[in-house]
C-alpha positions as CSV (number, residue, x, y, z in Angstrom):
1,M,-6.6,-19.7,16.8
2,A,-8.4,-16.3,16.6
3,K,-12.4,-16.9,18.2
4,T,-15.1,-15.7,17.1
5,I,-17.3,-13.2,19.0
6,E,-19.9,-16.0,18.8
7,A,-17.3,-18.5,20.4
8,I,-16.2,-15.9,22.8
9,A,-19.4,-14.9,24.3
10,D,-20.4,-19.3,24.4
11,E,-16.6,-20.2,26.7
12,L,-17.5,-16.7,28.4
13,G,-20.9,-16.7,29.5
14,L,-21.8,-14.3,28.2
15,S,-23.8,-12.8,25.4
16,I,-22.7,-12.0,22.1
17,T,-24.6,-8.8,22.1
18,T,-22.3,-7.7,25.6
19,V,-19.1,-8.9,24.2
20,R,-19.4,-6.9,21.0
21,L,-19.7,-3.7,23.2
22,V,-17.2,-4.6,24.8
23,L,-14.7,-5.1,21.9
24,L,-16.4,-1.8,20.6
25,G,-15.2,-0.4,23.5
26,K,-18.8,0.6,24.2
27,A,-18.9,-1.3,27.8
28,R,-18.8,1.6,30.0
29,Q,-21.7,3.5,27.7
30,Y,-23.9,0.5,28.2
31,R,-22.5,-0.1,32.2
32,I,-21.2,-3.8,31.5
33,S,-18.7,-4.2,34.5
34,A,-15.2,-3.7,34.8
35,K,-15.0,-7.0,35.3
36,T,-17.3,-8.5,32.8
37,E,-14.7,-5.8,30.8
38,A,-11.3,-7.0,32.1
39,R,-12.2,-10.8,31.5
40,V,-13.1,-10.7,27.6
41,R,-10.4,-8.1,27.2
42,E,-8.5,-11.1,29.1
43,Y,-9.5,-13.3,27.0
44,T,-8.9,-11.6,23.8
45,E,-5.5,-10.8,24.6
46,L,-4.8,-14.4,25.3
47,H,-6.7,-15.6,21.9
48,G,-8.0,-13.5,19.3
49,Y,-10.9,-12.4,18.1
50,E,-12.0,-12.5,14.5
51,I,-15.8,-11.0,13.1
52,N,-17.8,-13.0,11.2
53,H,-17.9,-10.4,8.1
54,V,-21.4,-12.6,6.8
55,A,-23.5,-12.2,10.0
56,R,-22.3,-8.8,10.5
57,S,-23.5,-8.3,6.8
58,L,-26.3,-10.0,7.4
59,R,-26.9,-8.5,10.3
60,L,-26.3,-5.0,9.4
61,Q,-27.4,-5.2,5.9
62,R,-23.8,-3.2,5.0
63,S,-20.8,-5.5,3.4
64,D,-18.2,-2.6,4.1
65,A,-16.9,-3.2,0.7
66,L,-16.9,-0.8,-2.5
67,A,-16.1,-1.1,-5.9
68,L,-14.6,0.5,-8.3
69,I,-15.0,0.5,-12.4
70,I,-12.3,2.1,-14.3
71,P,-11.2,1.7,-18.2
72,R,-7.7,0.0,-17.6
73,L,-4.8,-0.1,-15.5
74,S,-2.5,0.7,-17.9
75,N,-4.0,4.1,-17.8
76,H,-1.3,5.4,-15.6
77,F,-4.3,8.2,-14.3
78,F,-6.8,6.0,-13.9
79,A,-3.9,2.9,-12.3
80,Q,-2.8,5.9,-9.1
81,L,-6.9,6.9,-8.5
82,A,-7.0,3.2,-8.4
83,E,-3.9,2.8,-5.2
84,L,-4.6,5.5,-3.7
85,L,-8.5,5.3,-3.4
86,E,-8.0,1.5,-1.7
87,I,-6.0,3.0,0.7
88,R,-8.3,5.4,1.9
89,C,-10.6,2.9,1.6
90,R,-8.7,0.4,3.9
91,K,-7.8,3.2,6.4
92,A,-11.4,3.3,7.2
93,G,-12.0,-0.4,7.7
94,L,-13.1,-0.7,4.1
95,Q,-12.4,-3.7,0.9
96,L,-12.5,-1.8,-2.7
97,W,-12.9,-4.3,-5.1
98,I,-11.9,-3.1,-8.2
99,S,-12.1,-3.8,-12.1
100,C,-11.7,-2.9,-15.5
101,C,-14.3,-2.6,-18.4
102,Y,-12.2,-1.4,-21.2
103,D,-14.4,1.4,-21.6
104,N,-16.6,-1.4,-22.8
105,P,-20.3,-0.7,-21.9
106,D,-21.7,-4.3,-22.2
107,T,-19.0,-5.4,-20.1
108,Q,-19.0,-2.4,-17.7
109,Q,-23.4,-2.9,-17.0
110,E,-22.1,-6.5,-16.3
111,L,-20.0,-5.1,-14.2
112,I,-22.2,-3.8,-12.3
113,K,-24.2,-6.1,-12.1
114,Q,-21.9,-8.6,-10.5
115,F,-21.0,-5.7,-7.9
116,R,-24.7,-6.0,-6.8
117,E,-25.2,-9.3,-6.2
118,R,-22.4,-8.8,-4.4
119,N,-24.1,-6.7,-2.1
120,V,-21.5,-4.1,-2.1
121,D,-22.0,-0.5,0.1
122,G,-21.7,1.6,-3.3
123,L,-19.8,2.3,-5.9
124,F,-17.6,4.5,-7.7
125,L,-17.8,4.4,-11.9
126,V,-15.6,5.9,-14.9
127,P,-19.0,5.9,-16.5
128,A,-18.1,4.3,-20.2
129,N,-21.0,6.1,-21.9
130,A,-24.3,8.4,-21.1
131,N,-26.2,5.9,-20.6
132,M,-24.4,3.7,-17.3
133,P,-24.8,6.6,-14.2
134,A,-28.5,5.7,-14.5
135,L,-28.2,2.3,-14.7
136,A,-26.2,1.8,-11.8
137,A,-27.4,4.2,-9.7
138,A,-30.4,2.7,-10.1
139,Q,-29.1,-0.6,-9.5
140,L,-26.6,0.6,-6.4
141,K,-29.6,2.3,-4.9
142,Q,-28.2,5.7,-5.9
143,R,-24.9,5.1,-3.9
144,L,-22.7,6.1,-6.9
145,V,-20.0,8.6,-7.5
146,L,-18.7,9.5,-10.9
147,L,-14.2,10.1,-11.9
148,D,-13.3,11.2,-14.3
149,R,-16.3,11.9,-16.8
150,D,-19.5,14.3,-16.1
151,F,-21.7,13.2,-19.0
152,G,-24.6,16.3,-17.4
153,G,-27.0,16.3,-15.2
154,N,-27.7,16.9,-11.6
155,D,-28.7,13.3,-9.9
156,Y,-24.9,12.4,-9.2
157,A,-22.0,13.1,-7.1
158,V,-19.4,13.4,-10.0
159,V,-15.3,14.4,-8.7
160,V,-13.4,15.7,-12.7
161,T,-10.9,18.2,-13.1
162,D,-11.4,20.9,-14.6
163,N,-9.8,19.9,-18.4
164,R,-10.8,22.8,-20.0
165,Q,-8.9,25.3,-18.4
166,S,-6.3,22.3,-18.4
167,G,-5.8,22.5,-21.7
168,Y,-6.1,26.4,-22.2
169,Q,-3.7,27.2,-20.2
170,L,-1.5,24.2,-21.0
171,A,-1.6,25.2,-24.8
172,Q,-0.5,29.1,-23.8
173,R,2.8,27.1,-21.8
174,L,3.5,25.7,-25.0
175,H,3.1,28.2,-27.5
176,A,4.6,31.1,-25.2
177,F,8.1,28.6,-24.9
178,C,8.0,28.5,-28.3
179,V,7.9,32.3,-28.6
180,Q,10.6,32.7,-26.1
181,R,13.0,30.1,-27.7
182,G,12.2,32.3,-30.7
183,D,9.6,30.7,-32.9
184,L,6.9,33.1,-33.1
185,Q,4.9,30.5,-35.6
186,P,4.6,27.3,-33.8
187,D,2.4,24.2,-35.2
188,F,0.7,22.1,-33.4
189,L,-0.4,18.5,-33.6
190,L,-2.9,17.3,-31.3
191,F,-3.4,13.0,-30.7
192,A,-6.7,12.6,-29.3
193,G,-8.0,9.0,-28.2
194,N,-11.5,8.4,-27.8
195,S,-12.9,12.5,-27.9
196,G,-16.8,11.6,-27.6
197,M,-15.5,11.4,-23.8
198,P,-16.2,14.5,-21.9
199,S,-12.8,14.7,-20.3
200,I,-11.2,14.5,-23.7
201,S,-13.9,16.6,-25.4
202,Q,-13.3,19.5,-22.9
203,R,-9.0,19.4,-23.0
204,L,-9.9,20.0,-26.8
205,V,-12.5,22.6,-26.1
206,G,-9.6,24.2,-24.2
207,L,-6.5,23.8,-26.5
208,N,-8.0,24.9,-29.2
209,A,-9.8,28.3,-27.8
210,A,-6.5,29.1,-26.7
211,L,-5.2,28.7,-30.0
212,D,-7.8,31.8,-31.2
213,D,-6.8,33.9,-28.7
214,L,-3.1,33.4,-29.7
215,G,-4.1,33.8,-33.4
216,L,-3.1,30.8,-34.9
217,G,-5.1,29.7,-37.9
218,A,-6.2,26.4,-39.6
219,S,-2.7,25.6,-41.2
220,Q,-1.3,26.0,-38.1
221,R,-2.6,22.9,-36.0
222,R,-3.7,19.4,-36.9
223,E,-5.8,17.0,-35.1
224,V,-5.6,13.2,-35.3
225,H,-8.5,11.1,-33.6
226,V,-8.0,7.4,-32.5
227,A,-10.5,5.5,-31.1
228,H,-8.6,5.2,-27.4
229,N,-6.4,6.4,-25.9
230,D,-4.1,3.5,-25.1
231,F,-0.4,2.3,-26.7
232,H,-1.1,0.9,-29.1
233,E,-3.3,3.2,-30.8
234,G,-1.0,6.2,-30.3
235,E,2.1,4.1,-32.1
236,Q,0.2,3.2,-34.4
237,A,-1.1,7.2,-35.1
238,M,2.7,8.4,-35.2
239,A,3.5,5.7,-37.0
240,E,0.8,6.2,-40.1
241,L,1.4,9.8,-40.3
242,I,5.7,9.4,-41.0
243,D,5.3,7.0,-43.3
244,T,2.9,9.0,-45.3
245,G,5.3,11.7,-45.2
246,Q,3.0,14.3,-43.4
247,P,5.8,16.6,-41.7
248,L,6.7,16.6,-38.1
249,P,5.3,19.4,-36.2
250,K,7.2,21.7,-33.6
251,V,4.7,21.0,-30.9
252,L,2.9,17.6,-30.2
253,V,0.0,17.0,-27.3
254,C,-1.4,14.0,-26.6
255,S,-4.4,13.9,-24.8
256,S,-3.1,10.9,-21.9
257,I,-0.1,9.4,-21.1
258,P,-0.3,5.7,-23.0
259,L,-0.9,7.5,-26.3
260,F,2.4,10.0,-26.0
261,E,4.0,6.7,-25.0
262,G,2.7,4.9,-28.5
263,A,4.0,7.9,-30.0
264,M,7.1,8.0,-28.6
265,Q,7.7,4.7,-29.4
266,A,7.0,5.1,-33.0
267,L,9.3,8.1,-33.3
268,K,12.1,5.9,-32.0
269,Q,11.8,3.5,-34.5
270,R,11.1,5.1,-37.1
271,L,13.4,8.3,-37.0
272,G,15.8,7.3,-33.9
273,G,13.4,9.3,-31.3
274,A,11.2,12.1,-31.0
275,P,14.2,15.3,-32.6
276,E,15.1,17.6,-29.2
277,T,13.5,20.5,-30.8
278,M,9.6,19.0,-30.6
279,V,8.5,20.2,-27.9
280,L,6.2,17.8,-26.5
281,A,3.1,17.6,-24.6
282,T,1.0,15.4,-22.8
283,F,-2.2,14.6,-20.6
284,D,-1.2,13.0,-17.1
285,D,1.9,13.3,-15.4
286,H,4.7,10.2,-15.6
287,S,8.0,10.5,-13.9
288,M,9.6,8.2,-17.0
289,L,9.1,12.1,-18.4
290,D,12.0,13.3,-16.4
291,F,14.0,11.6,-18.9
292,L,13.3,12.7,-22.0
293,R,16.2,15.9,-23.3
294,N,13.1,17.7,-25.7
295,P,11.1,20.5,-23.7
296,V,8.4,18.5,-22.1
297,C,4.8,20.3,-20.5
298,S,2.7,17.6,-18.8
299,V,-0.5,18.3,-16.9
300,R,-1.4,17.0,-13.1
301,Q,-4.4,16.5,-12.0
302,D,-5.3,16.6,-8.3
303,Y,-5.8,12.6,-7.2
304,E,-5.4,13.5,-3.7
305,F,-8.0,16.1,-3.9
306,M,-10.2,13.7,-6.3
307,I,-10.3,10.1,-3.8
308,E,-10.6,12.9,-0.4
309,Q,-14.1,14.3,-2.2
310,A,-14.9,10.8,-3.6
311,F,-15.0,9.1,-0.3
312,S,-16.5,12.0,1.2
313,E,-19.5,12.1,-1.0
314,M,-20.1,8.4,-0.4
315,A,-19.5,8.7,2.9
316,Q,-22.6,10.9,2.5
317,L,-24.6,8.3,0.2
318,I,-23.8,5.8,3.1
319,S,-25.4,7.6,5.8
320,G,-28.1,9.1,4.1
321,E,-26.7,13.1,5.0
322,G,-26.3,15.6,2.5
323,K,-26.6,16.2,-1.1
324,P,-24.7,14.8,-3.9
325,A,-22.1,17.1,-5.4
326,R,-19.9,18.3,-8.3
327,H,-16.3,18.6,-6.6
328,I,-14.2,19.8,-9.2
329,A,-10.3,19.8,-9.1
330,S,-7.1,22.2,-9.7
331,M,-4.5,20.9,-12.1
332,R,-0.6,22.0,-12.5
333,L,1.4,22.8,-15.1
334,V,4.8,20.4,-14.8
335,P,7.0,21.4,-16.9
336,R,10.3,19.8,-17.9
337,N,13.4,21.3,-20.0
338,M,11.2,24.8,-20.4
339,D,13.6,27.2,-18.0
């Protein structure tokens, strides 16, 4: 059975500090004899050792634990962020607690309170509304990094994607494909979930700015807004469109993968699938899009950049170095069947 540092010190007749310094590789720095160092090493190689995290937390006033609050794990984008951030934290010897708030401000506020009570060292947060950053920062001693959504203000570290530019480039690419195949007057249908969120609203701003620049009038674009970016809302919105006899668009753009999946499910149930000539597009990317026969263009966010910047910001906040900064990740269009 592995021994605690306290037990090792007691059995070897050494001080806890001496044992700890040896295990930290600081024996020579603190002039601990080679004989004592060898005794500790031989003992731990034979018996192993374990860290008393509670005692360490009380001594250092640190828990070596961080927290992440996201809307939901069923959203592929947030699931990817959570997985990559957990891996990054684990590599640094830190534990990451992950919770979902389902974009409910009351739930998010309660989770923030619980993480404060658990004495986490810092919080990564996808804010449910504009009030959450200030509330979280106050409870977490300003050790806060915001992800995906920027409600404004320069007081917090923020890592987001350039959603406006993403939307603009996506619309341009879709229109260029339509013109290339001979459709000079394509009409666009935009499915937007939770458009009050900065990320979604900026995607719409970019899409509409591009359509304006391309000369598409009001008759060539429609918007359908639903409360959330989830499967059921996408399914319901598309089913209603079909059931009420509204024409299908030549280009369908969804603000998220779950919304896109729901729309595809409704098309399958009602019509046997999306017409193969319909051009499909969605923000965020998923390998399952490879199996669609339609022309499809997705927007892949730079997860790796976002995680590295977020982790770096948190490390600086914990160490008290530097000032919180705003980081903007690039995106990449992923076209399929659009050669």
